[in-house]
py3Dmol code that shows the C-alpha trace and the ligand (Angstrom):
import py3Dmol

protein = """\
ATOM      1  CA  MET A   1     -97.111 -14.967-110.448  1.00  0.00           C
ATOM      2  CA  ALA A   2    -100.450 -15.693-112.400  1.00  0.00           C
ATOM      3  CA  THR A   3    -101.981 -18.426-110.315  1.00  0.00           C
ATOM      4  CA  GLN A   4    -105.912 -18.557-110.038  1.00  0.00           C
ATOM      5  CA  PRO A   5    -106.629 -16.742-106.880  1.00  0.00           C
ATOM      6  CA  PHE A   6    -107.533 -18.711-103.798  1.00  0.00           C
ATOM      7  CA  ASP A   7    -111.120 -17.225-103.422  1.00  0.00           C
ATOM      8  CA  ASP A   8    -112.093 -18.081-106.973  1.00  0.00           C
ATOM      9  CA  ARG A   9    -111.523 -21.837-107.692  1.00  0.00           C
ATOM     10  CA  PRO A  10    -113.807 -24.639-108.658  1.00  0.00           C
ATOM     11  CA  GLY A  11    -114.850 -27.477-106.213  1.00  0.00           C
ATOM     12  CA  VAL A  12    -116.131 -27.500-102.589  1.00  0.00           C
ATOM     13  CA  ILE A  13    -114.592 -26.509 -99.197  1.00  0.00           C
ATOM     14  CA  TRP A  14    -115.646 -28.354 -96.050  1.00  0.00           C
ATOM     15  CA  TYR A  15    -116.862 -25.598 -93.928  1.00  0.00           C
ATOM     16  CA  ASP A  16    -118.467 -26.226 -90.388  1.00  0.00           C
ATOM     17  CA  GLY A  17    -119.369 -29.710 -91.112  1.00  0.00           C
ATOM     18  CA  GLN A  18    -120.818 -29.040 -94.805  1.00  0.00           C
ATOM     19  CA  PHE A  19    -119.484 -29.223 -98.218  1.00  0.00           C
ATOM     20  CA  VAL A  20    -119.999 -25.604 -99.689  1.00  0.00           C
ATOM     21  CA  PRO A  21    -119.173 -24.452-103.085  1.00  0.00           C
ATOM     22  CA  TRP A  22    -115.641 -23.108-102.972  1.00  0.00           C
ATOM     23  CA  LYS A  23    -116.672 -19.390-104.138  1.00  0.00           C
ATOM     24  CA  GLU A  24    -119.142 -19.357-101.045  1.00  0.00           C
ATOM     25  CA  ALA A  25    -116.950 -20.442 -98.467  1.00  0.00           C
ATOM     26  CA  LYS A  26    -116.809 -16.982 -96.865  1.00  0.00           C
ATOM     27  CA  LEU A  27    -116.519 -15.406 -93.449  1.00  0.00           C
ATOM     28  CA  HIS A  28    -117.726 -12.067 -92.343  1.00  0.00           C
ATOM     29  CA  VAL A  29    -115.045  -9.159 -91.978  1.00  0.00           C
ATOM     30  CA  LEU A  30    -115.928  -8.778 -88.442  1.00  0.00           C
ATOM     31  CA  SER A  31    -114.520 -12.004 -87.469  1.00  0.00           C
ATOM     32  CA  HIS A  32    -112.155 -12.343 -84.342  1.00  0.00           C
ATOM     33  CA  GLY A  33    -109.798 -14.578 -86.259  1.00  0.00           C
ATOM     34  CA  LEU A  34    -108.926 -11.925 -88.600  1.00  0.00           C
ATOM     35  CA  HIS A  35    -108.834  -9.045 -86.280  1.00  0.00           C
ATOM     36  CA  TYR A  36    -107.059 -10.611 -83.170  1.00  0.00           C
ATOM     37  CA  ALA A  37    -105.316 -13.480 -85.092  1.00  0.00           C
ATOM     38  CA  SER A  38    -107.398 -15.839 -83.035  1.00  0.00           C
ATOM     39  CA  SER A  39    -106.746 -18.813 -85.631  1.00  0.00           C
ATOM     40  CA  VAL A  40    -104.826 -21.790 -86.134  1.00  0.00           C
ATOM     41  CA  PHE A  41    -104.048 -23.940 -89.169  1.00  0.00           C
ATOM     42  CA  GLU A  42    -102.398 -26.881 -90.624  1.00  0.00           C
ATOM     43  CA  GLY A  43    -100.310 -27.512 -93.644  1.00  0.00           C
ATOM     44  CA  GLU A  44    -100.801 -31.160 -94.891  1.00  0.00           C
ATOM     45  CA  ARG A  45     -99.787 -33.141 -98.108  1.00  0.00           C
ATOM     46  CA  ALA A  46    -101.472 -35.689 -99.715  1.00  0.00           C
ATOM     47  CA  TYR A  47     -99.482 -38.254-101.922  1.00  0.00           C
ATOM     48  CA  GLY A  48    -101.313 -40.734-103.922  1.00  0.00           C
ATOM     49  CA  GLY A  49    -104.403 -39.692-102.585  1.00  0.00           C
ATOM     50  CA  VAL A  50    -103.481 -40.290 -98.879  1.00  0.00           C
ATOM     51  CA  VAL A  51    -102.387 -37.356 -96.507  1.00  0.00           C
ATOM     52  CA  PHE A  52     -98.970 -38.193 -94.963  1.00  0.00           C
ATOM     53  CA  LYS A  53     -99.494 -38.514 -91.154  1.00  0.00           C
ATOM     54  CA  LEU A  54    -102.824 -37.077 -91.398  1.00  0.00           C
ATOM     55  CA  ASP A  55    -103.855 -37.896 -87.574  1.00  0.00           C
ATOM     56  CA  GLU A  56    -100.308 -36.177 -86.293  1.00  0.00           C
ATOM     57  CA  HIS A  57    -101.529 -33.101 -88.211  1.00  0.00           C
ATOM     58  CA  THR A  58    -105.158 -33.247 -86.721  1.00  0.00           C
ATOM     59  CA  ARG A  59    -103.698 -33.636 -83.359  1.00  0.00           C
ATOM     60  CA  ARG A  60    -101.328 -30.660 -83.545  1.00  0.00           C
ATOM     61  CA  LEU A  61    -104.601 -28.710 -84.869  1.00  0.00           C
ATOM     62  CA  HIS A  62    -106.408 -29.483 -81.820  1.00  0.00           C
ATOM     63  CA  GLU A  63    -103.373 -28.681 -79.688  1.00  0.00           C
ATOM     64  CA  SER A  64    -102.668 -25.373 -81.450  1.00  0.00           C
ATOM     65  CA  ALA A  65    -106.306 -24.294 -80.582  1.00  0.00           C
ATOM     66  CA  ARG A  66    -106.195 -25.537 -76.998  1.00  0.00           C
ATOM     67  CA  LEU A  67    -102.912 -23.256 -76.501  1.00  0.00           C
ATOM     68  CA  LEU A  68    -104.868 -20.369 -77.873  1.00  0.00           C
ATOM     69  CA  GLY A  69    -107.591 -21.100 -75.390  1.00  0.00           C
ATOM     70  CA  PHE A  70    -110.269 -22.566 -77.661  1.00  0.00           C
ATOM     71  CA  GLU A  71    -111.585 -26.086 -78.649  1.00  0.00           C
ATOM     72  CA  ILE A  72    -112.358 -27.190 -81.982  1.00  0.00           C
ATOM     73  CA  PRO A  73    -115.827 -28.595 -81.859  1.00  0.00           C
ATOM     74  CA  TYR A  74    -114.958 -31.669 -84.212  1.00  0.00           C
ATOM     75  CA  SER A  75    -113.229 -34.793 -83.344  1.00  0.00           C
ATOM     76  CA  ALA A  76    -109.940 -35.846 -84.711  1.00  0.00           C
ATOM     77  CA  ASP A  77    -111.752 -38.637 -86.353  1.00  0.00           C
ATOM     78  CA  ALA A  78    -114.388 -36.420 -87.736  1.00  0.00           C
ATOM     79  CA  ILE A  79    -111.802 -34.018 -89.333  1.00  0.00           C
ATOM     80  CA  ASN A  80    -109.649 -36.981 -90.736  1.00  0.00           C
ATOM     81  CA  LYS A  81    -112.734 -38.284 -92.457  1.00  0.00           C
ATOM     82  CA  ALA A  82    -113.609 -34.804 -93.592  1.00  0.00           C
ATOM     83  CA  SER A  83    -110.219 -34.277 -95.343  1.00  0.00           C
ATOM     84  CA  ALA A  84    -110.409 -37.766 -96.894  1.00  0.00           C
ATOM     85  CA  GLU A  85    -113.732 -37.065 -98.441  1.00  0.00           C
ATOM     86  CA  LEU A  86    -112.625 -33.552 -99.660  1.00  0.00           C
ATOM     87  CA  LEU A  87    -109.728 -35.134-101.345  1.00  0.00           C
ATOM     88  CA  SER A  88    -111.861 -37.860-103.036  1.00  0.00           C
ATOM     89  CA  ARG A  89    -114.446 -35.471-104.027  1.00  0.00           C
ATOM     90  CA  HIS A  90    -111.893 -33.430-106.009  1.00  0.00           C
ATOM     91  CA  LYS A  91    -110.246 -36.537-107.097  1.00  0.00           C
ATOM     92  CA  MET A  92    -106.967 -35.267-106.222  1.00  0.00           C
ATOM     93  CA  LEU A  93    -103.945 -37.518-105.675  1.00  0.00           C
ATOM     94  CA  ASP A  94    -101.058 -35.019-104.968  1.00  0.00           C
ATOM     95  CA  ALA A  95    -102.539 -32.246-103.075  1.00  0.00           C
ATOM     96  CA  TYR A  96    -101.948 -29.680-100.366  1.00  0.00           C
ATOM     97  CA  VAL A  97    -104.784 -29.725 -97.370  1.00  0.00           C
ATOM     98  CA  ARG A  98    -105.314 -26.872 -95.346  1.00  0.00           C
ATOM     99  CA  PRO A  99    -107.567 -26.928 -92.290  1.00  0.00           C
ATOM    100  CA  ILE A 100    -108.017 -23.755 -90.502  1.00  0.00           C
ATOM    101  CA  ALA A 101    -110.101 -22.920 -87.241  1.00  0.00           C
ATOM    102  CA  TRP A 102    -111.082 -19.495 -85.953  1.00  0.00           C
ATOM    103  CA  ARG A 103    -113.099 -17.496 -83.677  1.00  0.00           C
ATOM    104  CA  GLY A 104    -116.154 -16.035 -85.160  1.00  0.00           C
ATOM    105  CA  SER A 105    -118.088 -12.707 -84.700  1.00  0.00           C
ATOM    106  CA  GLU A 106    -120.304 -13.135 -81.442  1.00  0.00           C
ATOM    107  CA  MET A 107    -117.959 -10.504 -79.606  1.00  0.00           C
ATOM    108  CA  MET A 108    -115.388  -7.933 -81.211  1.00  0.00           C
ATOM    109  CA  GLY A 109    -112.801  -6.901 -78.687  1.00  0.00           C
ATOM    110  CA  VAL A 110    -109.814  -8.701 -77.137  1.00  0.00           C
ATOM    111  CA  ALA A 111    -112.195 -10.967 -74.991  1.00  0.00           C
ATOM    112  CA  ALA A 112    -114.191 -13.262 -77.122  1.00  0.00           C
ATOM    113  CA  GLN A 113    -114.919 -16.128 -74.625  1.00  0.00           C
ATOM    114  CA  HIS A 114    -118.145 -16.908 -76.330  1.00  0.00           C
ATOM    115  CA  ASN A 115    -117.364 -16.627 -79.842  1.00  0.00           C
ATOM    116  CA  LYS A 116    -118.447 -19.645 -81.869  1.00  0.00           C
ATOM    117  CA  ILE A 117    -115.199 -21.758 -83.270  1.00  0.00           C
ATOM    118  CA  HIS A 118    -115.519 -22.528 -87.050  1.00  0.00           C
ATOM    119  CA  LEU A 119    -113.322 -24.834 -89.059  1.00  0.00           C
ATOM    120  CA  ALA A 120    -112.946 -25.079 -92.607  1.00  0.00           C
ATOM    121  CA  ILE A 121    -110.716 -27.461 -94.963  1.00  0.00           C
ATOM    122  CA  ALA A 122    -109.652 -26.651 -98.456  1.00  0.00           C
ATOM    123  CA  CYS A 123    -107.407 -28.669-100.737  1.00  0.00           C
ATOM    124  CA  TRP A 124    -105.695 -27.730-103.823  1.00  0.00           C
ATOM    125  CA  GLU A 125    -103.373 -29.682-106.409  1.00  0.00           C
ATOM    126  CA  TRP A 126     -99.586 -29.754-105.544  1.00  0.00           C
ATOM    127  CA  PRO A 127     -97.653 -31.965-107.474  1.00  0.00           C
ATOM    128  CA  SER A 128     -94.491 -33.179-106.095  1.00  0.00           C
ATOM    129  CA  TYR A 129     -91.296 -32.125-107.763  1.00  0.00           C
ATOM    130  CA  PHE A 130     -88.763 -34.691-106.948  1.00  0.00           C
ATOM    131  CA  ASP A 131     -85.833 -33.575-109.363  1.00  0.00           C
ATOM    132  CA  PRO A 132     -82.965 -34.548-107.181  1.00  0.00           C
ATOM    133  CA  ALA A 133     -80.344 -33.055-109.388  1.00  0.00           C
ATOM    134  CA  GLN A 134     -81.864 -29.718-109.692  1.00  0.00           C
ATOM    135  CA  ARG A 135     -82.783 -29.634-105.949  1.00  0.00           C
ATOM    136  CA  LEU A 136     -79.324 -30.727-104.869  1.00  0.00           C
ATOM    137  CA  LYS A 137     -78.122 -27.374-106.061  1.00  0.00           C
ATOM    138  CA  GLY A 138     -79.574 -26.060-102.798  1.00  0.00           C
ATOM    139  CA  ILE A 139     -81.504 -22.743-102.124  1.00  0.00           C
ATOM    140  CA  ARG A 140     -80.059 -19.469-100.723  1.00  0.00           C
ATOM    141  CA  LEU A 141     -81.272 -18.088 -97.413  1.00  0.00           C
ATOM    142  CA  GLU A 142     -80.852 -14.724 -95.791  1.00  0.00           C
ATOM    143  CA  LEU A 143     -80.527 -14.077 -92.056  1.00  0.00           C
ATOM    144  CA  ALA A 144     -83.740 -12.881 -90.847  1.00  0.00           C
ATOM    145  CA  ARG A 145     -84.217  -9.613 -89.046  1.00  0.00           C
ATOM    146  CA  TYR A 146     -87.105 -11.112 -86.835  1.00  0.00           C
ATOM    147  CA  ARG A 147     -86.408 -13.674 -84.349  1.00  0.00           C
ATOM    148  CA  ARG A 148     -88.640 -16.582 -83.007  1.00  0.00           C
ATOM    149  CA  PRO A 149     -90.040 -15.560 -79.683  1.00  0.00           C
ATOM    150  CA  ASP A 150     -89.402 -16.526 -76.041  1.00  0.00           C
ATOM    151  CA  PRO A 151     -92.078 -19.111 -75.141  1.00  0.00           C
ATOM    152  CA  ALA A 152     -92.907 -16.778 -72.314  1.00  0.00           C
ATOM    153  CA  THR A 153     -93.722 -14.132 -74.865  1.00  0.00           C
ATOM    154  CA  ALA A 154     -96.088 -16.210 -77.444  1.00  0.00           C
ATOM    155  CA  PRO A 155     -97.552 -19.709 -77.634  1.00  0.00           C
ATOM    156  CA  SER A 156     -94.656 -20.754 -79.574  1.00  0.00           C
ATOM    157  CA  LYS A 157     -95.718 -24.477 -79.937  1.00  0.00           C
ATOM    158  CA  SER A 158     -98.997 -23.622 -81.611  1.00  0.00           C
ATOM    159  CA  LYS A 159     -99.294 -23.453 -85.224  1.00  0.00           C
ATOM    160  CA  ALA A 160    -101.191 -20.181 -84.717  1.00  0.00           C
ATOM    161  CA  SER A 161    -101.529 -17.509 -87.633  1.00  0.00           C
ATOM    162  CA  GLY A 162    -100.425 -14.947 -85.621  1.00  0.00           C
ATOM    163  CA  LEU A 163     -97.032 -16.068 -85.378  1.00  0.00           C
ATOM    164  CA  TYR A 164     -96.657 -16.332 -89.137  1.00  0.00           C
ATOM    165  CA  MET A 165     -96.526 -12.251 -89.125  1.00  0.00           C
ATOM    166  CA  ILE A 166     -92.732 -12.100 -88.821  1.00  0.00           C
ATOM    167  CA  CYS A 167     -92.327 -15.025 -91.021  1.00  0.00           C
ATOM    168  CA  THR A 168     -94.035 -13.237 -93.929  1.00  0.00           C
ATOM    169  CA  ILE A 169     -92.014 -10.105 -93.187  1.00  0.00           C
ATOM    170  CA  SER A 170     -88.739 -11.977 -93.190  1.00  0.00           C
ATOM    171  CA  LYS A 171     -89.815 -13.922 -96.298  1.00  0.00           C
ATOM    172  CA  HIS A 172     -90.639 -10.931 -98.290  1.00  0.00           C
ATOM    173  CA  GLU A 173     -87.513  -9.193 -97.384  1.00  0.00           C
ATOM    174  CA  ALA A 174     -85.473 -12.169 -98.308  1.00  0.00           C
ATOM    175  CA  GLU A 175     -87.269 -12.385-101.660  1.00  0.00           C
ATOM    176  CA  ARG A 176     -86.741  -8.692-102.393  1.00  0.00           C
ATOM    177  CA  ASN A 177     -82.970  -9.359-101.848  1.00  0.00           C
ATOM    178  CA  GLY A 178     -82.741 -12.262-104.159  1.00  0.00           C
ATOM    179  CA  TYR A 179     -82.869 -15.040-101.597  1.00  0.00           C
ATOM    180  CA  ALA A 180     -85.317 -17.947-101.377  1.00  0.00           C
ATOM    181  CA  ASP A 181     -86.147 -17.755 -97.789  1.00  0.00           C
ATOM    182  CA  ALA A 182     -84.706 -16.652 -94.396  1.00  0.00           C
ATOM    183  CA  LEU A 183     -83.330 -18.273 -91.625  1.00  0.00           C
ATOM    184  CA  MET A 184     -84.669 -17.054 -88.077  1.00  0.00           C
ATOM    185  CA  LEU A 185     -82.608 -17.104 -84.971  1.00  0.00           C
ATOM    186  CA  ASP A 186     -84.408 -17.343 -81.765  1.00  0.00           C
ATOM    187  CA  TRP A 187     -84.747 -14.687 -78.883  1.00  0.00           C
ATOM    188  CA  ARG A 188     -81.398 -16.127 -77.483  1.00  0.00           C
ATOM    189  CA  SER A 189     -79.656 -15.443 -80.805  1.00  0.00           C
ATOM    190  CA  ARG A 190     -79.649 -19.180 -81.364  1.00  0.00           C
ATOM    191  CA  VAL A 191     -80.142 -20.850 -84.738  1.00  0.00           C
ATOM    192  CA  ALA A 192     -84.030 -21.770 -84.805  1.00  0.00           C
ATOM    193  CA  GLU A 193     -85.692 -22.556 -88.270  1.00  0.00           C
ATOM    194  CA  ALA A 194     -86.672 -21.157 -91.614  1.00  0.00           C
ATOM    195  CA  THR A 195     -89.954 -19.024 -92.324  1.00  0.00           C
ATOM    196  CA  GLY A 196     -91.863 -22.178 -92.689  1.00  0.00           C
ATOM    197  CA  ALA A 197     -89.501 -25.086 -92.410  1.00  0.00           C
ATOM    198  CA  ASN A 198     -87.048 -26.628 -89.936  1.00  0.00           C
ATOM    199  CA  VAL A 199     -83.193 -26.967 -90.347  1.00  0.00           C
ATOM    200  CA  PHE A 200     -80.681 -29.461 -90.346  1.00  0.00           C
ATOM    201  CA  PHE A 201     -76.797 -29.342 -90.643  1.00  0.00           C
ATOM    202  CA  VAL A 202     -74.172 -31.980 -91.302  1.00  0.00           C
ATOM    203  CA  LYS A 203     -70.660 -31.965 -89.664  1.00  0.00           C
ATOM    204  CA  ASP A 204     -68.083 -34.741 -90.035  1.00  0.00           C
ATOM    205  CA  GLY A 205     -70.967 -37.112 -90.981  1.00  0.00           C
ATOM    206  CA  GLU A 206     -73.193 -36.418 -88.090  1.00  0.00           C
ATOM    207  CA  LEU A 207     -76.378 -34.419 -88.181  1.00  0.00           C
ATOM    208  CA  HIS A 208     -77.009 -31.224 -86.050  1.00  0.00           C
ATOM    209  CA  THR A 209     -80.363 -29.814 -85.651  1.00  0.00           C
ATOM    210  CA  PRO A 210     -81.688 -26.945 -82.992  1.00  0.00           C
ATOM    211  CA  THR A 211     -83.645 -28.222 -80.046  1.00  0.00           C
ATOM    212  CA  PRO A 212     -87.208 -27.254 -80.796  1.00  0.00           C
ATOM    213  CA  ASP A 213     -87.895 -25.388 -77.521  1.00  0.00           C
ATOM    214  CA  CYS A 214     -89.577 -22.044 -78.887  1.00  0.00           C
ATOM    215  CA  PHE A 215     -90.506 -23.161 -82.656  1.00  0.00           C
ATOM    216  CA  LEU A 216     -92.706 -25.987 -84.238  1.00  0.00           C
ATOM    217  CA  ASP A 217     -91.147 -29.550 -83.756  1.00  0.00           C
ATOM    218  CA  GLY A 218     -92.265 -30.359 -87.183  1.00  0.00           C
ATOM    219  CA  ILE A 219     -93.813 -33.371 -88.337  1.00  0.00           C
ATOM    220  CA  THR A 220     -91.369 -33.735 -91.362  1.00  0.00           C
ATOM    221  CA  ARG A 221     -88.504 -32.913 -88.816  1.00  0.00           C
ATOM    222  CA  ARG A 222     -89.442 -35.862 -86.594  1.00  0.00           C
ATOM    223  CA  THR A 223     -89.744 -38.088 -89.686  1.00  0.00           C
ATOM    224  CA  VAL A 224     -86.322 -37.263 -91.010  1.00  0.00           C
ATOM    225  CA  ILE A 225     -84.858 -37.685 -87.449  1.00  0.00           C
ATOM    226  CA  GLU A 226     -86.423 -41.396 -87.759  1.00  0.00           C
ATOM    227  CA  LEU A 227     -85.347 -42.055 -91.269  1.00  0.00           C
ATOM    228  CA  ALA A 228     -81.634 -40.682 -90.185  1.00  0.00           C
ATOM    229  CA  LYS A 229     -81.591 -42.996 -87.147  1.00  0.00           C
ATOM    230  CA  ARG A 230     -82.498 -45.905 -89.638  1.00  0.00           C
ATOM    231  CA  ARG A 231     -79.537 -45.106 -91.727  1.00  0.00           C
ATOM    232  CA  GLY A 232     -77.349 -45.087 -88.723  1.00  0.00           C
ATOM    233  CA  TYR A 233     -76.589 -41.238 -88.817  1.00  0.00           C
ATOM    234  CA  LYS A 234     -75.677 -39.658 -85.370  1.00  0.00           C
ATOM    235  CA  LEU A 235     -78.071 -36.948 -84.617  1.00  0.00           C
ATOM    236  CA  ASN A 236     -77.182 -34.118 -82.317  1.00  0.00           C
ATOM    237  CA  GLU A 237     -80.068 -32.172 -81.135  1.00  0.00           C
ATOM    238  CA  ARG A 238     -78.876 -29.044 -79.270  1.00  0.00           C
ATOM    239  CA  ALA A 239     -78.434 -25.407 -79.090  1.00  0.00           C
ATOM    240  CA  ILE A 240     -76.566 -24.278 -82.331  1.00  0.00           C
ATOM    241  CA  MET A 241     -74.925 -20.638 -82.483  1.00  0.00           C
ATOM    242  CA  PRO A 242     -74.906 -18.901 -85.921  1.00  0.00           C
ATOM    243  CA  GLU A 243     -70.923 -18.815 -85.790  1.00  0.00           C
ATOM    244  CA  GLU A 244     -71.076 -22.328 -85.706  1.00  0.00           C
ATOM    245  CA  MET A 245     -72.362 -22.514 -89.311  1.00  0.00           C
ATOM    246  CA  THR A 246     -68.852 -21.927 -90.595  1.00  0.00           C
ATOM    247  CA  GLY A 247     -67.851 -25.633 -89.787  1.00  0.00           C
ATOM    248  CA  PHE A 248     -70.931 -27.260 -91.410  1.00  0.00           C
ATOM    249  CA  SER A 249     -70.661 -28.999 -94.729  1.00  0.00           C
ATOM    250  CA  GLU A 250     -74.245 -29.694 -95.533  1.00  0.00           C
ATOM    251  CA  CYS A 251     -77.579 -27.954 -94.891  1.00  0.00           C
ATOM    252  CA  PHE A 252     -81.146 -28.905 -95.572  1.00  0.00           C
ATOM    253  CA  LEU A 253     -84.630 -27.731 -94.511  1.00  0.00           C
ATOM    254  CA  THR A 254     -87.473 -29.927 -93.648  1.00  0.00           C
ATOM    255  CA  GLY A 255     -91.462 -29.396 -93.723  1.00  0.00           C
ATOM    256  CA  THR A 256     -94.425 -30.620 -95.287  1.00  0.00           C
ATOM    257  CA  ALA A 257     -94.201 -28.260 -98.156  1.00  0.00           C
ATOM    258  CA  ALA A 258     -90.365 -28.096 -98.225  1.00  0.00           C
ATOM    259  CA  GLU A 259     -89.994 -31.839 -97.848  1.00  0.00           C
ATOM    260  CA  VAL A 260     -86.292 -32.190 -97.584  1.00  0.00           C
ATOM    261  CA  THR A 261     -84.811 -29.147 -99.425  1.00  0.00           C
ATOM    262  CA  PRO A 262     -81.071 -28.762 -99.833  1.00  0.00           C
ATOM    263  CA  VAL A 263     -79.376 -25.407 -98.693  1.00  0.00           C
ATOM    264  CA  SER A 264     -76.300 -23.927-100.376  1.00  0.00           C
ATOM    265  CA  GLU A 265     -76.025 -20.643 -98.446  1.00  0.00           C
ATOM    266  CA  ILE A 266     -77.257 -18.955 -95.382  1.00  0.00           C
ATOM    267  CA  GLY A 267     -75.956 -15.319 -95.471  1.00  0.00           C
ATOM    268  CA  PRO A 268     -72.185 -15.457 -95.140  1.00  0.00           C
ATOM    269  CA  TYR A 269     -72.216 -19.331 -94.575  1.00  0.00           C
ATOM    270  CA  HIS A 270     -71.770 -21.807 -97.647  1.00  0.00           C
ATOM    271  CA  PHE A 271     -72.792 -25.397 -97.821  1.00  0.00           C
ATOM    272  CA  ALA A 272     -72.367 -27.967-100.571  1.00  0.00           C
ATOM    273  CA  PRO A 273     -75.426 -30.365-100.507  1.00  0.00           C
ATOM    274  CA  GLY A 274     -73.907 -33.770-100.481  1.00  0.00           C
ATOM    275  CA  GLU A 275     -74.613 -37.634 -99.605  1.00  0.00           C
ATOM    276  CA  ILE A 276     -76.363 -37.278 -96.298  1.00  0.00           C
ATOM    277  CA  THR A 277     -78.778 -34.730 -97.720  1.00  0.00           C
ATOM    278  CA  ARG A 278     -79.326 -36.960-100.714  1.00  0.00           C
ATOM    279  CA  HIS A 279     -79.919 -39.982 -98.752  1.00  0.00           C
ATOM    280  CA  LEU A 280     -82.518 -38.206 -96.480  1.00  0.00           C
ATOM    281  CA  MET A 281     -84.267 -36.791 -99.699  1.00  0.00           C
ATOM    282  CA  GLU A 282     -84.382 -40.373-101.139  1.00  0.00           C
ATOM    283  CA  ASP A 283     -85.667 -41.906 -97.974  1.00  0.00           C
ATOM    284  CA  TYR A 284     -88.382 -39.198 -97.441  1.00  0.00           C
ATOM    285  CA  THR A 285     -89.553 -39.747-100.871  1.00  0.00           C
ATOM    286  CA  ALA A 286     -90.138 -43.322-100.265  1.00  0.00           C
ATOM    287  CA  ALA A 287     -91.758 -42.714 -96.676  1.00  0.00           C
ATOM    288  CA  VAL A 288     -94.399 -40.439 -97.942  1.00  0.00           C
ATOM    289  CA  GLN A 289     -95.537 -42.888-100.530  1.00  0.00           C
ATOM    290  CA  PRO A 290     -99.022 -44.197 -99.652  1.00  0.00           C
ATOM    291  CA  LYS A 291     -97.852 -47.850 -99.327  1.00  0.00           C
ATOM    292  CA  ALA A 292     -94.866 -47.049 -97.192  1.00  0.00           C
ATOM    293  CA  HIS A 293     -97.133 -45.008 -94.872  1.00  0.00           C
ATOM    294  CA  ALA A 294     -99.656 -47.866 -94.520  1.00  0.00           C
ATOM    295  CA  MET A 295     -96.837 -50.187 -93.622  1.00  0.00           C
ATOM    296  CA  ALA A 296     -95.377 -47.979 -91.200  1.00  0.00           C
ATOM    297  CA  ALA A 297     -98.746 -47.360 -89.522  1.00  0.00           C
ATOM    298  CA  SER A 298     -99.527 -50.911 -89.144  1.00  0.00           C
ATOM    299  CA  ALA A 299     -96.055 -51.940 -87.963  1.00  0.00           C
TER     300      ALA A 299
END
"""
ligand_1 = """\
16
PMP
N -91.770 -24.497 -88.923
C -92.585 -23.491 -89.209
C -92.540 -22.017 -88.632
C -93.583 -24.192 -90.336
O -94.602 -23.304 -90.824
C -93.495 -25.360 -90.731
C -94.402 -25.808 -91.549
N -95.772 -26.511 -91.012
C -92.398 -26.041 -90.061
C -91.542 -25.637 -89.232
C -92.348 -27.724 -90.222
O -93.502 -28.359 -89.697
P -94.015 -29.669 -90.431
O -92.943 -30.529 -91.069
O -94.854 -30.216 -89.472
O -94.632 -29.257 -91.759
"""
view = py3Dmol.view(width=600, height=400)
view.addModel(protein, "pdb")
view.setStyle({"model": 0}, {"cartoon": {"style": "trace"}})
view.addModel(ligand_1, "xyz")
view.setStyle({"model": 1}, {"stick": {}})
view.zoomTo()
view.show()
């Protein structure tokens, strides 16, 4: 795929309180964040120049860092202002926004108690492709080899870079086998989530989604639950075993990047994206528009 590499683009990156030229936003190879994965990040999406649920993302970023034992030295307010200014400097309307915080280079061992905490925020164009007819065909997922870890094994509620190692391996394997993504089970062999999105199912007109007790309770997931309730759909948040997928009629993923993405296949299980998925895609499209978002915030 020939896209412009991410270290060589025009524009600026917000880096430790300053806007620096994109190509100069560098860190040293001896950074704790790189060697020991002591870094946390967010994936945000701007629609019409406004980041959807920005404050929730920023709070999750702070919480992710806290779970890794460090504190980001910028308030939520300062971070929110920085990303808004970044978008307006780039004159970007539909964009992806990526804040990342990491431990620096003062100590280079497992212990890094006094390392400086850095924060950078970048953004790039990301048009929204709402072509419901095409999307309703659904994507195909493979069952992943790796499982979401027990919360006693890893800080599973943190959006920490280290937790993505098994996601990248699983997604690469799925792509090699001709699938779009992989569905991960959890450490108890229950259905968990995709490599970068949560999962929902439909059965007899009701929604079913796994309880997020060892993976991210996505911001999109919570939004879609709200939208489903407004539609009057019954939502069952519970433990789901993989064999149950035989009896589900529809399936979709939710995530900042995925939005609401219909799924047609997970390994041996087949689904037919239908009315409930379509309604929630439409409702989500409406909810992320800046006007709808502003209305919800002031309600
Ligand atoms: N799970 C994983 C592993 C993810 O990377 C994401 C994307 N951040 C999600 C779920 C969905 O979260 P959100 O809706 O907050 O983007």
